[in-house]
N, C-alpha and C positions, 0 to 999 in steps of 0.2 A: 226751653226757657233760657233766659240769659245766664242764669247761674248753673245751668246744666242739669237742673232737676227735671224729673219726669213725673207728670201728674198720675197718681195712682187712685184706684177705687177707694173711696172713703171707708175706713175700718175694714178693708179687705186684708187678707193675709199678707200680701206684699207690703201694704202700707204699715201694718203692725211690725213686720220684720225690719223694715228700713228704719222705723222710729226707734226700735229697740237697739239697733246697731248704729245709730247716728254718731256716737262717739268713735266707734271703730272706723266708720267711713271717713270721719274727719282726720283721724290719725293716719289712715292709709293715703289720704290726699296730701299729707305733709311729709312723706318720705322724700329722701334726697332727690331721686330722679324726677319725681313729679314737680317738686319745687323748682329744680333747675330747668326742666322743660317749660314750665310756666313763665319763668323770668328770663328765659333765653340764654342761660349761662351753661347749659350742659355742654361738655367738651366732645371733640370728635370721637375719641376712643369709646366713651360711654354711649354715644348715640349709635355708633357702628355696632356695638355689642347689643344695644337694645333692639335694633332692627333684626339681628340674628335670633335673639331669643323670642321676640314677638312673632316673627314668621313661624318659628317652630311651634309656638303655642296656638297660633291660628289653625294649624293643622290638627292639633288636639281638639280645639273647639269645634272644628268641622266634624270630626269623628263623633263627638258627644252630641252635637246637634243633629247629626244624621240618625243617631240612636233615638233621640227625642222625636224626630219625625215619624219613626216607626212606632214608637211607644205611645204617642198621643192618643187620648181617648176619643177624639172626634176629628172630623176632617178640617175644620177651621184652624184648630191648633196645629195639626199636622202640616197644613199648608203654610202657616206662619213660620214654623221651623224650617220648612223646605226653602222658603224665600231667604232665610238667614244662611242656610248652607250655600245657596247660589251666590249670595253676596260675599261670603268668605272665600269660596273657591274661585270666584270670578274677580270682583273688584279688589278685594284685599290681597289675595295671593298674587294677582297680577301687578298690583302696586309694589309689592315687595320685590318681584322679579325685576321691575324697571328701576327700582330705587337702590337696592343693595349693591349694584355694580358701582355706584358712586361712593359707597361707604364700605370698602373692603375690610378695614380694620386690621389689627394684628392677629395672625392666625392663632397664636397661643392664648392671647387674651380672650378672643371669641370662643375658643374651645372651653376655657375655664368658665366663662360666663354661661355658656349653654349648659354645662354640667351642673352648675349651681342653680340655674333657673328651673331645672326639672322638678323642683319641689312643687311647683304649681300644677304642672301636668299630672304628676303622680297623685297629688291630692284629689284633683277632679276625677281622674280615672278610678281611683279607689272608691270615692263616694258613689260613682256610677255603678261600679261592680258590686259593691256591698249593699247599696240601698236603692238602686234603680232610678227610675225617672224623677221621682220627687226630689231626691238629693241632687241629681244631675242638673235639673232645671234651676234649683236654688243656687247651686254653685255658679252657673252661667249668669243668673240674675245678679248675684253679688259682684262678679267681675264687670259686667256691663253697666251696672248702676254706678260703680266706682268710676268707670271711664266716662260715662255721660256727664258725671259731676265735674271731674277735674278738667276734662277737655272743654266742657261748656264754659267753665270759669276762665280757663286759660285763653280761650278764643276772644274773650272780652278784654284781655289785658293788652294794651298797646305797646308791645316791645318787639324788637327785632329778633327773629329766630332763623335758623336754617330753613330754607324754602321747603325742604322735605319734612322737617318737623312741623312746620306750619300746616302743611297739607295733611299730615297725620292727625293733628289736633282738629282741623276743620272737618275731617271725615267723621270724627266721633262727636262733633258738636252739631252735625247736620240733622235735619228732620228724619231722614230714613233710619239713622241709627237710633234716634229716640223712639221711633215706631217699633224697632226691634226690641228695645228694652220694655216697652209697654206690652208687647206680646209675651215676653218672659214673665212679666208681672202677672198677666192674666193666667198663665200656666201655674204660677205659684199660688194665686188665689184659688185655683181649682184643686190644689193638693188635698186629698181626703182628710177630713177632720180627725180621723183615727190617728193621724200623725200630728202631735201637738205642736203649738207654737215654739216651745222651748227647743224642740228638736230641730225645727227649721231655722230658728235663730242661730243655733249652734253651727249648723252647716254653713250658713251665710258668714258668720263671724270667722270661722276657721278658714274659709276661702279667702277672706280679706288678709288674714295672717300670712297665708301662702303667697298672696299677691305682694305683700310687703317684701318677703324674701326674694321673690321673683325680680322685683324692681331693684333691690339692693345688689343683685348678682351682676349688674353691668359694670360695677366698680371693682378695680383691682384690689382696693381696700374696703370691703363692704362694711367694716366696723365703723368707718367714718360716716357720721350722719349730719 
């Protein structure tokens, strides 16, 4: 959709979680990096750092989604996760290999940004280790719902951006990405009812907080918002 939203099953678990976390999603879509990426004012150093940390997290997302492929209760869900793994390992990591050579950045700044950004990978891997597939799929659903939203809205804003930033936004505003978010939503809808909504909402909201710290890590002064 034009605003980046993804249609969810009415009153399904995924819809209830997104509704409960609407405020948190709005706040995460207003962090400095997202604002500057949307209006085209993000600087070279921040963008180079973002490419470094995002490539690293895509590798974590591949590991987690590979686990979900194995843990899925039926073939259709397993196949959906496998398609995501293929897109991450193929299209996305290939894009980073081609793009990062144009944005080398400063070695010290990139190293600092990567170290600070690990809060997101650590959070997602901890959820996966401690709570298994339900928490893992909720964390990925939170991250991808955030990206579908802000990139969909950014794609509709007529401003000049770096060509590579524009391509990254377009990738996450395109129908194949929305289809991946819907597949994650379906997996969240299938989380056993023995796990209550409050637990799933907590996983989702905590992932958004980790996303905020992740995005802030690209700046040399992350306290400036």
